[in-house]
C-alpha positions as YAML, in Angstrom:
chain: A
units: angstrom
residues:
- id: 1
  name: MET
  ca: [0.00, 0.00, 0.00]
- id: 2
  name: SER
  ca: [1.52, 3.32, -0.96]
- id: 3
  name: VAL
  ca: [2.27, 6.07, 1.50]
- id: 4
  name: GLN
  ca: [-0.36, 8.30, -0.09]
- id: 5
  name: LEU
  ca: [-3.09, 5.66, 0.23]
- id: 6
  name: LYS
  ca: [-2.24, 5.04, 3.90]
- id: 7
  name: LEU
  ca: [-2.39, 8.79, 4.51]
- id: 8
  name: PHE
  ca: [-5.77, 8.99, 2.79]
- id: 9
  name: ILE
  ca: [-7.14, 6.07, 4.82]
- id: 10
  name: PHE
  ca: [-5.79, 7.63, 8.02]
- id: 11
  name: SER
  ca: [-7.20, 11.05, 7.10]
- id: 12
  name: PHE
  ca: [-10.57, 9.57, 6.23]
- id: 13
  name: ALA
  ca: [-10.71, 7.64, 9.52]
- id: 14
  name: THR
  ca: [-9.83, 10.71, 11.57]
- id: 15
  name: SER
  ca: [-12.34, 12.77, 9.60]
- id: 16
  name: LEU
  ca: [-15.12, 10.38, 10.60]
- id: 17
  name: ALA
  ca: [-14.69, 11.25, 14.28]
- id: 18
  name: GLY
  ca: [-15.35, 14.92, 13.59]
- id: 19
  name: ALA
  ca: [-18.21, 14.18, 11.18]
- id: 20
  name: ALA
  ca: [-20.60, 13.36, 14.01]
- id: 21
  name: ALA
  ca: [-20.15, 16.87, 15.38]
- id: 22
  name: ALA
  ca: [-20.74, 18.54, 11.99]
- id: 23
  name: ALA
  ca: [-23.99, 17.08, 10.66]
- id: 24
  name: ASN
  ca: [-24.20, 16.55, 6.90]
- id: 25
  name: THR
  ca: [-20.50, 17.30, 6.36]
- id: 26
  name: ILE
  ca: [-17.77, 14.95, 5.21]
- id: 27
  name: THR
  ca: [-14.21, 16.26, 5.10]
- id: 28
  name: PHE
  ca: [-11.59, 14.49, 3.00]
- id: 29
  name: ASN
  ca: [-7.87, 15.18, 3.31]
- id: 30
  name: GLY
  ca: [-4.99, 13.81, 1.30]
- id: 31
  name: GLU
  ca: [-1.74, 14.65, -0.39]
- id: 32
  name: VAL
  ca: [-0.17, 14.28, -3.81]
- id: 33
  name: THR
  ca: [3.60, 13.80, -3.84]
- id: 34
  name: ASP
  ca: [6.28, 12.56, -6.19]
- id: 35
  name: GLN
  ca: [7.31, 9.89, -3.65]
- id: 36
  name: THR
  ca: [5.52, 6.52, -3.63]
- id: 37
  name: CYS
  ca: [7.17, 4.21, -1.09]
- id: 38
  name: GLN
  ca: [5.70, 0.96, 0.17]
- id: 39
  name: VAL
  ca: [5.64, 0.40, 3.96]
- id: 40
  name: GLU
  ca: [6.48, -2.83, 5.80]
- id: 41
  name: ILE
  ca: [6.64, -3.68, 9.50]
- id: 42
  name: ASN
  ca: [9.13, -6.48, 10.22]
- id: 43
  name: GLY
  ca: [8.96, -7.40, 6.53]
- id: 44
  name: SER
  ca: [5.16, -7.67, 6.42]
- id: 45
  name: SER
  ca: [2.40, -5.42, 5.16]
- id: 46
  name: ALA
  ca: [0.00, -7.00, 7.72]
- id: 47
  name: PRO
  ca: [2.21, -7.18, 10.82]
- id: 48
  name: VAL
  ca: [1.73, -8.69, 14.25]
- id: 49
  name: VAL
  ca: [4.49, -8.04, 16.79]
- id: 50
  name: ILE
  ca: [4.75, -10.74, 19.48]
- id: 51
  name: LEU
  ca: [6.08, -9.59, 22.85]
- id: 52
  name: ASP
  ca: [7.82, -11.98, 25.21]
- id: 53
  name: SER
  ca: [5.89, -12.96, 28.34]
- id: 54
  name: VAL
  ca: [6.92, -11.09, 31.49]
- id: 55
  name: PRO
  ca: [6.24, -11.95, 35.14]
- id: 56
  name: VAL
  ca: [3.61, -9.89, 36.95]
- id: 57
  name: SER
  ca: [6.33, -9.01, 39.51]
- id: 58
  name: ALA
  ca: [8.10, -6.95, 36.80]
- id: 59
  name: LEU
  ca: [5.08, -4.62, 36.77]
- id: 60
  name: SER
  ca: [4.46, -4.29, 40.51]
- id: 61
  name: ALA
  ca: [4.27, -0.48, 40.71]
- id: 62
  name: PRO
  ca: [2.73, 2.22, 38.53]
- id: 63
  name: GLY
  ca: [5.04, 3.34, 35.72]
- id: 64
  name: MET
  ca: [7.16, 0.19, 35.65]
- id: 65
  name: VAL
  ca: [8.05, -1.16, 32.21]
- id: 66
  name: ALA
  ca: [9.16, -4.60, 31.01]
- id: 67
  name: GLY
  ca: [9.63, -6.72, 27.92]
- id: 68
  name: ALA
  ca: [10.72, -4.14, 25.35]
- id: 69
  name: THR
  ca: [10.37, -5.72, 21.91]
- id: 70
  name: PRO
  ca: [11.86, -4.08, 18.79]
- id: 71
  name: PHE
  ca: [10.10, -3.80, 15.45]
- id: 72
  name: THR
  ca: [11.22, -2.23, 12.18]
- id: 73
  name: LEU
  ca: [9.27, 0.15, 9.98]
- id: 74
  name: LYS
  ca: [10.79, -0.05, 6.50]
- id: 75
  name: LEU
  ca: [10.09, 2.00, 3.39]
- id: 76
  name: THR
  ca: [10.73, 0.13, 0.13]
- id: 77
  name: ASN
  ca: [10.35, 0.82, -3.59]
- id: 78
  name: CYS
  ca: [10.83, 4.56, -3.05]
- id: 79
  name: VAL
  ca: [11.94, 6.97, -5.76]
- id: 80
  name: ALA
  ca: [15.65, 7.48, -5.05]
- id: 81
  name: PRO
  ca: [16.59, 11.10, -4.37]
- id: 82
  name: ALA
  ca: [19.14, 12.25, -6.97]
- id: 83
  name: THR
  ca: [20.96, 14.44, -4.45]
- id: 84
  name: GLY
  ca: [20.71, 15.03, -0.74]
- id: 85
  name: SER
  ca: [18.17, 13.12, 1.28]
- id: 86
  name: GLU
  ca: [14.42, 12.97, 1.82]
- id: 87
  name: SER
  ca: [12.73, 12.72, 5.18]
- id: 88
  name: PHE
  ca: [9.54, 10.91, 6.17]
- id: 89
  name: GLN
  ca: [7.71, 11.23, 9.49]
- id: 90
  name: ALA
  ca: [6.24, 8.16, 11.19]
- id: 91
  name: LEU
  ca: [2.94, 9.06, 12.87]
- id: 92
  name: PHE
  ca: [1.04, 6.86, 15.33]
- id: 93
  name: GLN
  ca: [-2.50, 7.17, 16.68]
- id: 94
  name: ALA
  ca: [-4.42, 5.18, 19.27]
- id: 95
  name: VAL
  ca: [-8.17, 4.76, 19.26]
- id: 96
  name: ASN
  ca: [-8.53, 4.98, 23.07]
- id: 97
  name: ALA
  ca: [-5.14, 5.96, 24.51]
- id: 98
  name: THR
  ca: [-4.67, 5.67, 28.27]
- id: 99
  name: SER
  ca: [-4.16, 8.81, 30.36]
- id: 100
  name: ASN
  ca: [-0.42, 7.97, 30.27]
- id: 101
  name: GLY
  ca: [-0.41, 8.03, 26.44]
- id: 102
  name: ASN
  ca: [-0.25, 4.26, 25.95]
- id: 103
  name: LEU
  ca: [-2.28, 1.60, 24.17]
- id: 104
  name: PRO
  ca: [-4.93, 0.09, 26.44]
- id: 105
  name: ASN
  ca: [-5.11, -3.66, 26.82]
- id: 106
  name: ALA
  ca: [-7.80, -4.82, 24.40]
- id: 107
  name: ALA
  ca: [-7.53, -8.57, 25.17]
- id: 108
  name: ALA
  ca: [-10.94, -9.87, 26.23]
- id: 109
  name: GLY
  ca: [-10.62, -11.06, 29.83]
- id: 110
  name: GLY
  ca: [-6.93, -10.20, 29.71]
- id: 111
  name: ALA
  ca: [-4.47, -8.76, 32.22]
- id: 112
  name: GLN
  ca: [-5.70, -5.76, 34.19]
- id: 113
  name: GLY
  ca: [-3.69, -2.64, 35.08]
- id: 114
  name: VAL
  ca: [-1.28, -2.99, 32.14]
- id: 115
  name: SER
  ca: [-0.97, -1.16, 28.83]
- id: 116
  name: LEU
  ca: [1.49, -1.14, 25.93]
- id: 117
  name: GLN
  ca: [3.95, 1.73, 25.57]
- id: 118
  name: LEU
  ca: [5.37, 2.63, 22.15]
- id: 119
  name: LEU
  ca: [9.01, 3.81, 22.01]
- id: 120
  name: ASP
  ca: [10.59, 5.97, 19.28]
- id: 121
  name: ALA
  ca: [13.62, 3.65, 19.16]
- id: 122
  name: VAL
  ca: [14.98, 0.56, 20.87]
- id: 123
  name: GLY
  ca: [15.83, 1.88, 24.35]
- id: 124
  name: GLY
  ca: [14.34, 5.21, 23.26]
- id: 125
  name: ASN
  ca: [11.72, 7.63, 24.52]
- id: 126
  name: PRO
  ca: [8.00, 6.93, 24.86]
- id: 127
  name: VAL
  ca: [5.73, 8.13, 22.06]
- id: 128
  name: ARG
  ca: [2.86, 9.78, 23.94]
- id: 129
  name: LEU
  ca: [-0.27, 8.67, 22.08]
- id: 130
  name: THR
  ca: [-3.55, 10.53, 22.14]
- id: 131
  name: SER
  ca: [-6.99, 9.49, 20.98]
- id: 132
  name: GLY
  ca: [-7.57, 12.62, 18.93]
- id: 133
  name: SER
  ca: [-4.50, 13.29, 16.83]
- id: 134
  name: PRO
  ca: [-1.41, 11.47, 15.56]
- id: 135
  name: ALA
  ca: [1.82, 11.53, 17.58]
- id: 136
  name: LYS
  ca: [5.19, 11.89, 15.89]
- id: 137
  name: GLY
  ca: [7.24, 8.73, 16.27]
- id: 138
  name: GLY
  ca: [10.37, 9.84, 14.47]
- id: 139
  name: SER
  ca: [11.89, 10.50, 11.08]
- id: 140
  name: ILE
  ca: [12.99, 7.98, 8.51]
- id: 141
  name: VAL
  ca: [15.64, 9.35, 6.16]
- id: 142
  name: LEU
  ca: [16.07, 8.17, 2.57]
- id: 143
  name: GLN
  ca: [19.62, 8.93, 1.42]
- id: 144
  name: SER
  ca: [20.65, 10.02, -2.07]
- id: 145
  name: GLY
  ca: [20.48, 7.12, -4.55]
- id: 146
  name: GLN
  ca: [18.68, 4.81, -2.07]
- id: 147
  name: THR
  ca: [15.24, 3.27, -2.67]
- id: 148
  name: SER
  ca: [14.68, 1.99, 0.88]
- id: 149
  name: ALA
  ca: [15.19, 3.14, 4.45]
- id: 150
  name: SER
  ca: [14.12, 1.91, 7.86]
- id: 151
  name: ARG
  ca: [13.81, 2.83, 11.51]
- id: 152
  name: ASP
  ca: [13.58, 0.62, 14.55]
- id: 153
  name: PHE
  ca: [10.89, 1.25, 17.16]
- id: 154
  name: ALA
  ca: [9.94, -0.75, 20.24]
- id: 155
  name: ILE
  ca: [6.86, -1.68, 22.26]
- id: 156
  name: GLN
  ca: [6.84, -2.64, 25.94]
- id: 157
  name: TYR
  ca: [4.49, -3.48, 28.78]
- id: 158
  name: TYR
  ca: [3.65, -0.54, 31.07]
- id: 159
  name: SER
  ca: [2.13, -0.80, 34.55]
- id: 160
  name: GLU
  ca: [-0.84, 1.58, 34.77]
- id: 161
  name: SER
  ca: [-1.49, 0.64, 38.41]
- id: 162
  name: ALA
  ca: [-0.03, -1.31, 41.34]
- id: 163
  name: ALA
  ca: [-2.67, -4.01, 40.86]
- id: 164
  name: VAL
  ca: [-1.53, -5.69, 37.63]
- id: 165
  name: SER
  ca: [-3.10, -9.10, 37.09]
- id: 166
  name: THR
  ca: [-1.96, -11.95, 34.88]
- id: 167
  name: GLY
  ca: [-3.50, -12.57, 31.47]
- id: 168
  name: MET
  ca: [-3.20, -11.80, 27.79]
- id: 169
  name: VAL
  ca: [-2.24, -8.34, 26.55]
- id: 170
  name: SER
  ca: [-3.16, -7.00, 23.14]
- id: 171
  name: GLY
  ca: [-3.24, -3.56, 21.57]
- id: 172
  name: SER
  ca: [-3.09, -1.86, 18.19]
- id: 173
  name: VAL
  ca: [-2.03, 1.46, 16.81]
- id: 174
  name: THR
  ca: [-2.74, 3.15, 13.50]
- id: 175
  name: TYR
  ca: [0.34, 4.37, 11.68]
- id: 176
  name: THR
  ca: [1.05, 6.45, 8.65]
- id: 177
  name: VAL
  ca: [4.23, 7.70, 7.04]
- id: 178
  name: ARG
  ca: [4.18, 11.27, 5.82]
- id: 179
  name: TYR
  ca: [6.60, 12.60, 3.22]
- id: 180
  name: GLU
  ca: [8.17, 15.85, 4.40]
...
């Protein structure tokens, strides 16, 4: 799926939220560029990132983190810049972000008191997600003469409370890559 199509889908989805407030109005946003990269996560266009299991004791106090798992966002089949470089911005959005800016646990009957925290790099800083607008995750730079570029991100468990219970943890985030 091209970058432009992902941006259109993302823009259309975010426009739907505001449509309820403005009766009889549909707003469409998009962009036309000369860059048409394909996006992959860990080599897949339909990715699932599997985190390692962690003991409940690793999340025994609010704000504790455990089990950081890297994943790679890769741009392929891009138009190679003739000179200089081109920059792309990775944007992430949660449907119902927690008050701490994380992905809530969506696993039915799953672990309680735990969320998933997105990081801008392996060992990096948290990407504070919101439910209303996309959060910048970091730039991906395509160098002169190159047709692909990538950036590593990470996801980890985050203790939202002192009362974390055992169980499955699942979450999802919408992403888009914007040509800058």
